[in-house]
Rosetta silent file (secondary structure, phi, psi, omega in degrees, C-alpha in Angstrom):
SEQUENCE: MSAGHADERRSGPLLQHLARRMRLRSESVLEPLGLRPRHLVALTVLRDSGGISQQGLAGTLQLDGTNVVGLLNDLEAAGLVERRRSPSDRRRHLVILTGAGEKRLREAECALADAEDEVLGTLAPGERDQLYDLLRRASQGCAPTCTEAIADAPDAC
SCORE:     score description
SCORE:     0.000 S_00000001
   1 L     0.000  131.115 -179.596    0.000    0.000    0.000 S_00000001
   2 L   -78.404  158.569  179.541    1.440    3.369   -0.947 S_00000001
   3 H   -61.560  -37.264  179.437    1.715    6.218    1.528 S_00000001
   4 H   -62.507  -41.174  179.684   -0.693    8.267   -0.574 S_00000001
   5 H   -66.916  -38.546  179.295   -3.336    5.544   -0.427 S_00000001
   6 H   -61.528  -39.004  179.639   -2.945    5.226    3.349 S_00000001
   7 H   -65.243  -32.405 -179.749   -3.609    8.959    3.698 S_00000001
   8 H   -70.071  -18.964 -176.811   -6.818    8.591    1.689 S_00000001
   9 L   -98.880   18.252  178.083   -8.122    6.041    4.206 S_00000001
  10 L   -73.155  132.595 -179.064   -7.939    8.334    7.254 S_00000001
  11 L   -82.331  -25.556 -175.047  -11.187    8.317    9.232 S_00000001
  12 H   -50.896  -54.638 -179.223  -10.662   11.660   10.978 S_00000001
  13 H   -61.543  -37.274  178.253  -11.823   13.943    8.165 S_00000001
  14 H   -67.414  -41.968  178.015  -14.842   11.725    7.454 S_00000001
  15 H   -63.451  -40.434  178.250  -15.771   11.602   11.142 S_00000001
  16 H   -63.138  -42.914  179.330  -15.418   15.388   11.365 S_00000001
  17 H   -63.917  -46.976 -179.948  -17.644   15.855    8.313 S_00000001
  18 H   -64.244  -41.874  178.686  -20.245   13.403    9.597 S_00000001
  19 H   -63.185  -39.983  179.142  -20.138   14.936   13.086 S_00000001
  20 H   -64.473  -45.818  178.078  -20.617   18.406   11.599 S_00000001
  21 H   -60.316  -44.233 -179.448  -23.606   17.251    9.548 S_00000001
  22 H   -66.623  -41.181 -179.634  -25.084   15.513   12.586 S_00000001
  23 H   -63.428  -47.184 -179.455  -24.424   18.518   14.850 S_00000001
  24 H   -62.170  -43.308  179.872  -26.028   20.974   12.424 S_00000001
  25 H   -66.823  -41.774  179.375  -29.051   18.740   11.906 S_00000001
  26 H   -62.561  -46.314  179.384  -29.350   18.077   15.653 S_00000001
  27 H   -59.822  -38.179 -177.978  -29.176   21.753   16.504 S_00000001
  28 H   -70.799  -30.671  178.036  -31.889   22.513   13.952 S_00000001
  29 H   -85.725  -23.650  177.989  -34.315   19.918   15.409 S_00000001
  30 H   -79.976  -31.893 -175.018  -33.532   20.857   19.035 S_00000001
  31 H   -55.467  -45.484  178.415  -33.949   24.611   18.495 S_00000001
  32 H   -63.716  -20.490  178.151  -37.782   24.524   18.162 S_00000001
  33 H   -89.164    0.244  179.991  -37.840   22.613   21.465 S_00000001
  34 L    73.663   25.011 -177.075  -35.813   25.358   23.145 S_00000001
  35 L  -121.035  153.755  169.984  -32.856   23.037   23.699 S_00000001
  36 L  -119.063  164.354 -177.726  -29.205   22.949   22.818 S_00000001
  37 H   -54.058  -38.619 -179.577  -27.066   19.792   22.802 S_00000001
  38 H   -65.696  -32.006  174.796  -25.626   20.554   26.253 S_00000001
  39 H   -63.896  -44.118 -177.779  -29.186   20.802   27.622 S_00000001
  40 H   -61.076  -44.398 -179.980  -29.991   17.424   26.136 S_00000001
  41 H   -63.376  -42.774  179.393  -26.976   15.737   27.730 S_00000001
  42 H   -63.302  -44.460  178.749  -27.820   17.261   31.123 S_00000001
  43 H   -62.219  -39.159  178.509  -31.458   16.154   30.884 S_00000001
  44 H   -64.182  -44.584  178.289  -30.362   12.642   29.915 S_00000001
  45 H   -61.277  -43.060  179.692  -27.986   12.421   32.890 S_00000001
  46 H   -64.294  -41.258  177.525  -30.730   13.653   35.215 S_00000001
  47 H   -62.788  -47.382 -175.523  -33.219   11.126   33.877 S_00000001
  48 H   -70.174  -26.689 -178.987  -30.763    8.262   34.139 S_00000001
  49 H   -90.604  -17.358 -176.006  -29.598    9.236   37.639 S_00000001
  50 L    74.556   13.067 -176.698  -33.056    9.930   39.046 S_00000001
  51 L   118.884  143.283 -174.615  -31.680   13.211   40.396 S_00000001
  52 E  -154.315  154.646  176.875  -28.164   14.278   41.251 S_00000001
  53 E   -69.450  157.727  176.601  -26.426   17.048   43.182 S_00000001
  54 H   -58.504  -41.114  179.849  -25.273   20.109   41.274 S_00000001
  55 H   -64.855  -41.884  177.850  -21.695   19.139   42.106 S_00000001
  56 H   -63.518  -38.980  178.025  -22.286   15.575   40.884 S_00000001
  57 H   -65.820  -41.925  178.081  -23.793   16.895   37.667 S_00000001
  58 H   -59.226  -43.385  179.118  -20.804   19.196   37.169 S_00000001
  59 H   -65.456  -43.670 -179.699  -18.459   16.212   37.584 S_00000001
  60 H   -63.793  -41.580 -179.165  -20.457   13.988   35.264 S_00000001
  61 H   -83.693   -7.255 -177.746  -20.654   16.667   32.571 S_00000001
  62 L    56.426   48.202  177.443  -17.048   17.693   33.182 S_00000001
  63 L  -121.593  153.677  175.497  -18.083   21.348   33.530 S_00000001
  64 L   -77.933  162.485 -174.441  -17.091   23.891   36.142 S_00000001
  65 H   -56.951  -38.743 -179.491  -19.694   24.953   38.704 S_00000001
  66 H   -61.865  -43.403  179.535  -20.370   28.339   37.084 S_00000001
  67 H   -67.238  -36.228  178.585  -21.269   26.731   33.754 S_00000001
  68 H   -66.406  -40.564  178.475  -23.517   24.171   35.479 S_00000001
  69 H   -60.129  -45.260  178.044  -25.378   26.959   37.314 S_00000001
  70 H   -61.482  -43.823  178.599  -25.996   28.725   33.976 S_00000001
  71 H   -60.803  -47.053 -179.524  -27.116   25.491   32.351 S_00000001
  72 H   -67.448  -34.599  176.176  -29.479   24.709   35.241 S_00000001
  73 H   -59.723  -43.582  177.109  -30.830   28.265   35.229 S_00000001
  74 H   -59.009  -50.032 -175.681  -31.830   27.773   31.566 S_00000001
  75 H   -68.626  -36.794  179.430  -33.474   24.409   32.267 S_00000001
  76 H   -70.282  -40.057  178.023  -35.194   25.586   35.451 S_00000001
  77 H   -60.847  -32.000  178.754  -36.580   28.713   33.736 S_00000001
  78 L   -84.077   -2.575  179.584  -38.125   26.410   31.113 S_00000001
  79 L    76.968   18.249 -175.462  -39.663   24.258   33.872 S_00000001
  80 L   -91.863  -23.844  177.036  -37.634   21.202   32.838 S_00000001
  81 E  -135.511  162.664  177.702  -35.675   20.731   36.082 S_00000001
  82 E  -136.836  136.522  175.317  -36.143   21.611   39.712 S_00000001
  83 E  -100.106  128.290  179.630  -33.502   22.226   42.367 S_00000001
  84 E  -128.137  149.565  173.786  -34.406   20.922   45.828 S_00000001
  85 E   -65.621  138.663  177.046  -32.544   20.868   49.100 S_00000001
  86 L   -69.357  129.735  178.399  -31.095   17.447   49.814 S_00000001
  87 L   -65.230  -26.967 -178.167  -32.993   15.816   52.688 S_00000001
  88 L   -87.527  -21.748 -179.724  -29.748   14.250   53.943 S_00000001
  89 L  -149.660   99.703 -173.492  -27.628   17.430   53.693 S_00000001
  90 L   -62.934  -13.986  177.949  -29.488   20.741   53.679 S_00000001
  91 L   -79.364  -17.290 -177.120  -26.416   22.537   52.285 S_00000001
  92 L  -101.168  151.275  173.709  -26.647   20.601   49.035 S_00000001
  93 E  -110.034  136.942  170.566  -29.146   20.919   46.227 S_00000001
  94 E   -98.701  142.303  177.326  -30.426   17.964   44.247 S_00000001
  95 E  -106.480  124.328 -175.366  -31.420   18.558   40.659 S_00000001
  96 E  -119.886  139.021  174.136  -34.523   16.644   39.608 S_00000001
  97 E   -76.169  130.521  177.845  -36.044   16.258   36.148 S_00000001
  98 L   -83.412  170.899  174.623  -39.659   17.485   36.126 S_00000001
  99 H   -58.968  -40.354  177.443  -42.528   15.812   34.269 S_00000001
 100 H   -64.962  -35.630  177.867  -42.233   18.539   31.626 S_00000001
 101 H   -65.724  -41.840  177.476  -38.498   17.809   31.428 S_00000001
 102 H   -61.664  -43.934 -179.886  -39.133   14.103   30.866 S_00000001
 103 H   -63.940  -45.902 -179.324  -41.638   14.905   28.125 S_00000001
 104 H   -63.292  -38.679  178.391  -39.313   17.409   26.424 S_00000001
 105 H   -62.807  -43.796  177.622  -36.441   14.904   26.590 S_00000001
 106 H   -61.615  -42.534  178.358  -38.573   12.233   24.882 S_00000001
 107 H   -61.103  -43.235 -179.500  -39.563   14.748   22.189 S_00000001
 108 H   -65.333  -41.542 -179.654  -35.917   15.699   21.676 S_00000001
 109 H   -64.140  -38.266  177.081  -34.815   12.072   21.472 S_00000001
 110 H   -68.081  -41.085  177.361  -37.443   11.360   18.816 S_00000001
 111 H   -63.298  -39.880  178.835  -36.462   14.472   16.859 S_00000001
 112 H   -69.197  -34.553  176.412  -32.802   13.432   17.073 S_00000001
 113 H   -62.902  -40.734  176.743  -33.649    9.906   15.914 S_00000001
 114 H   -64.417  -41.028  178.694  -35.301   11.444   12.838 S_00000001
 115 H   -63.447  -41.293  178.576  -32.238   13.660   12.274 S_00000001
 116 H   -64.476  -38.983  176.844  -29.971   10.637   12.547 S_00000001
 117 H   -59.440  -38.659  178.217  -32.154    8.796   10.032 S_00000001
 118 H   -66.377  -47.723 -175.710  -31.625   11.691    7.612 S_00000001
 119 H   -69.058  -39.376 -176.042  -27.851   11.855    8.109 S_00000001
 120 L  -103.670   17.229 -174.142  -27.284    8.088    8.059 S_00000001
 121 L   -59.615  -21.687 -179.357  -30.105    7.269    5.652 S_00000001
 122 L   -81.418   -7.956  179.493  -27.807    5.726    3.031 S_00000001
 123 L   -93.255  139.259  174.532  -26.734    2.980    5.456 S_00000001
 124 L   -69.688  157.941 -179.272  -28.680   -0.258    5.787 S_00000001
 125 H   -52.480  -41.404  178.749  -29.902   -1.123    9.310 S_00000001
 126 H   -65.680  -36.489  177.720  -27.112   -3.682    9.799 S_00000001
 127 H   -67.829  -37.683  177.550  -24.515   -1.157    8.682 S_00000001
 128 H   -65.859  -39.538  176.327  -25.897    1.388   11.152 S_00000001
 129 H   -61.639  -43.754  179.715  -25.662   -1.183   13.939 S_00000001
 130 H   -64.160  -43.986  178.171  -22.069   -1.898   12.948 S_00000001
 131 H   -59.972  -44.925  178.900  -21.231    1.825   12.836 S_00000001
 132 H   -58.012  -49.004 -179.583  -22.773    2.284   16.289 S_00000001
 133 H   -60.473  -43.472  179.413  -20.739   -0.610   17.713 S_00000001
 134 H   -64.978  -44.159  179.601  -17.518    0.703   16.169 S_00000001
 135 H   -65.922  -38.471  178.084  -18.115    4.260   17.375 S_00000001
 136 H   -62.929  -44.000  178.081  -18.974    3.053   20.874 S_00000001
 137 H   -63.883  -42.734 -178.079  -15.737    1.041   21.020 S_00000001
 138 H   -67.527  -25.975 -176.901  -13.713    3.950   19.653 S_00000001
 139 H   -89.559    9.656 -178.093  -15.242    6.323   22.216 S_00000001
 140 H   -60.257  -15.295  176.240  -14.155    4.276   25.215 S_00000001
 141 H   -75.357  -13.241  177.675  -11.701    7.068   26.018 S_00000001
 142 L   -75.413  162.289  173.923  -14.682    9.300   26.929 S_00000001
 143 L   -62.257  132.429 -175.135  -16.038    9.459   30.451 S_00000001
 144 H   -53.907  -42.742 -177.798  -18.419    6.450   30.777 S_00000001
 145 H   -65.305  -39.421  178.356  -21.429    8.504   31.893 S_00000001
 146 H   -64.273  -46.463 -179.359  -21.014   10.924   29.009 S_00000001
 147 H   -61.707  -44.698 -178.958  -20.633    8.078   26.503 S_00000001
 148 H   -66.323  -41.269 -179.777  -23.662    6.230   27.901 S_00000001
 149 H   -61.221  -43.642 -179.417  -25.800    9.358   27.948 S_00000001
 150 H   -69.953  -44.771 -175.567  -24.991   10.089   24.333 S_00000001
 151 H   -69.555  -32.477 -175.963  -25.246    6.475   23.170 S_00000001
 152 H   -83.372  -14.843 -176.100  -28.540    5.750   24.936 S_00000001
 153 H   -56.075  -43.090 -177.000  -30.393    8.814   23.656 S_00000001
 154 H   -68.275  -14.944 -176.371  -31.581    7.252   20.344 S_00000001
 155 H   -73.451   -6.305 -175.002  -33.149    4.305   22.203 S_00000001
 156 H   -73.326  -23.514 -175.354  -36.075    6.437   23.419 S_00000001
 157 L  -101.888    0.000    0.000  -38.070    6.192   20.161 S_00000001
């Protein structure tokens, strides 16, 4: 195999292109729901955890506390999450997904599934399964909670 041919088989540029297409499509279907991708990940973590402290959410999302407060302010203003004092430690706040938050998350997951169908529409179902498995294996360097939150989102529809 020549060096030139090896360069043509690099996955990075294709993954970047596909990620860009998916990101743009995702943003366009989330926008009417009043969500951005970071909102979606936070809502997914909250659903899967059944509620978590602000500090725990910051650690899971790998964000500093100031950014988590801003994120939660957005979600709380929309009625999607609620901050409550922890019954076991009154100094801590637990963040809980509201019923409206659960509903909005399901709507977003369905919209994202449709967006994924558009972006990956040229792949047969078996090929999509294979791509998913390969991407999941390749992403093992990500934080497990982040990877699981992202990977499990399409399963809602």
